[in-house]
C-alpha positions in Angstrom: 0.0 0.0 0.0 2.9 2.3 0.8 4.4 1.7 -2.6 1.1 2.7 -4.3 1.1 6.0 -2.4 4.7 6.6 -3.3 4.0 6.0 -7.0 0.9 8.3 -7.0 2.8 11.0 -5.1 5.7 10.9 -7.5 3.3 11.1 -10.5 1.7 14.2 -8.9 5.2 15.8 -8.4 6.2 14.9 -12.0 3.0 16.5 -13.3 3.6 19.6 -11.2 7.1 20.0 -12.8 5.5 19.5 -16.2 3.1 22.3 -15.4 5.9 24.6 -14.3 8.0 23.9 -17.4 4.9 24.5 -19.6 4.1 27.8 -17.9 7.7 29.0 -18.1 7.7 28.2 -21.8 5.1 30.9 -22.4 7.9 33.5 -21.6 10.0 32.4 -24.5 8.9 33.1 -28.1 8.0 30.0 -30.1 8.9 27.6 -27.2 5.5 26.0 -27.2 5.7 25.2 -30.9 8.6 22.8 -30.3 8.0 19.1 -29.9 8.5 19.3 -26.2 6.1 22.3 -26.0 3.5 20.4 -28.0 3.8 17.3 -25.8 3.5 19.4 -22.6 0.5 21.2 -24.1 -1.3 17.9 -24.7 -0.8 16.8 -21.1 -1.2 20.2 -19.3 -3.9 22.1 -21.2 -6.8 19.6 -20.4 -6.0 20.2 -16.7 -5.6 24.0 -17.0 -8.6 24.6 -19.2 -11.3 24.3 -16.4 -9.4 26.8 -14.2 -9.1 29.3 -17.1 -12.8 29.3 -17.5 -13.5 30.1 -13.8 -10.5 32.2 -12.8 -10.4 35.6 -14.4 -7.1 37.1 -15.7 -5.6 40.1 -14.0 -4.8 42.3 -17.0 -2.2 40.3 -19.0 -1.5 37.9 -16.2 -3.2 34.5 -16.1 -3.4 33.4 -12.5 -5.3 30.2 -13.2 -2.1 28.1 -13.0 -1.7 29.2 -9.4 -5.2 27.9 -8.5 -4.3 24.7 -10.5 -1.2 24.2 -8.3 -3.2 24.8 -5.1 -5.7 22.1 -6.2 -2.9 19.7 -7.2 -1.2 20.2 -3.7 -4.6 19.7 -2.0 -5.0 16.4 -4.0 -1.6 15.3 -2.9 -2.4 16.2 0.8 -5.7 14.4 0.5 -3.9 11.3 -1.0 -1.5 11.4 2.0 -4.3 11.6 4.5 -6.2 8.8 2.8 -3.3 6.4 2.8 -2.4 7.4 6.4 -6.0 6.6 7.4 -5.9 3.2 5.6 -2.6 2.1 7.1 
């Protein structure tokens, strides 16, 4: 059971890093058009899209990724509490 928790926790951490890299790629011109950028777009955009619909932008700044990170961290905390409760 501990191994399952560790695998899921590592997947959430890996996805968090993928989100960070994808968001930082928006600062560089044409970075999202590369093969890595397109791959990250395929895995990150489906998660970010619902947050973009509900969280308004502040001028030119999109704050929806911050909310997405908070939800991802809450999911990881919930996963920890669930496995702690089960063990």
